[in-house]
C-alpha positions, 0 to 999 in steps of 0.5 A: 793858049790851048787851055784857054781855047778849051775853057772858052769852048766850055763856056760857050757850051754852058751858055747854050745849055742854059739858054736852052733850059731857059727857053724850054725848061720847066713845065711843058704846056698843054701843046706838047706832044706827050711826055711833058710835065703837064697837060691841060684837058677841058672837062665839065665840073658839074655833070655827075657820072661824066665830069664832076669836081668833087668836094675834096678836089678830085675829079670823077666821071666817064669823060674824066676816065676817057681823058685820063686814059687818052692822056696816059697813051700820050705819055702823061701820068695822072698827076701830070694832068690838069683838068680845066673847067670848060663850059659849053659856051667857051669850048671853041674859044678855049681850044683856039686860045690854047688854054687846053690841049683837048676837051672831053665834055659831052661835046656833040659833033656837029657840022657847025662846030666842025667849022671851028674845031676838029674832033677825035672819036666819037667815043660815045653815042648818046640819045635824048631820053626821058628820066622818070621815077621808078614807079612812073607810068610814063613809058613812051613819049605820048604819055607826057601829054598833060604831064610836067616836063622839066626844061633847063633854061637855054636847052631845046630838049624839052621843046623838042619833045613837045614839038615832036611827040607830046604837044600837051606836055607842060614845060617847067623851066629850071636853071640847071639839071640838078634842079630838074632832078630834085624837082623830079624827086619831090614830084614838082615835075614828072619827067626830065629830058636831055642826053641819056648819058647825062640823065644816067649820071645824075640818077647814079648818084648815091642820093638818087640810086634806085629812085629813077629810070630811063624810059629808053626813047631815042629822040636824037643821036649825040656823037660825043667827040674829043675837041682839038684845035682846028688843024691839029691832025697829029693830035686827032690821030693820036687820040683816035689810036688811044680810043681804039685801044681803050675799046679793045682792051675793055677799059671803055666798057669798064668806065661805062659800067662804073659811071652809068651802071647804077642807073641801068643805062643801056649804052650803045656799043662803042662807036667806030673811032674816026667815023665822024658822023655829021 
């Protein structure tokens, strides 16, 4: 009888262990708190210097470096990270659905967005600027009067320039920034405008190195934050601590220099982490 009791107890223990394995085993999803098998992070796939999926399947850019560093501080190795393409129009939905744990994708912090998601950071302060050819005579906003300014369909950046500083600028609408940059190279347009970080990323590509320059206008303040599901204060706090360490140990500046340096990008100092400016 005694042997049977021990055997029965062992069977119960084994059943409980198998049940726990079935419920919690395998790959942990992106909502685990760190140290799991995998974490899903939203990035852009088409922004050189920030978030780019390369032809060989690798990922590169400042946002990618920030995301990788933060994930490391949360307990994930690079091979445990799954980068998920997160387009601008779907960022809030991707977080609310739980498709990704957090998003690092030139995600400017705005009051409207804060109604739907929480933000860690900011981790970069960008400004709307102009990109022109290296030998261009355009050095200030008013020089754009009579010149062709590239406007990406759906963006308000070029219209912002026209409304505020160069009413006689000729807006040219292209489908994407890659087309704008190609147009700048060919002479089809005289300038391209959007966030300086995005412009610097494109200009830093090997095929464009040394051809363009940033004018240095500061037409807006764009505080890039890391988007987190609304109400997930624990993750926000952990990411903020990771970002503080990234700045203090020099990794942040190294990532800036590596990804934007070829375009002579004059970056702002790292913003104060946790200081969410509305």
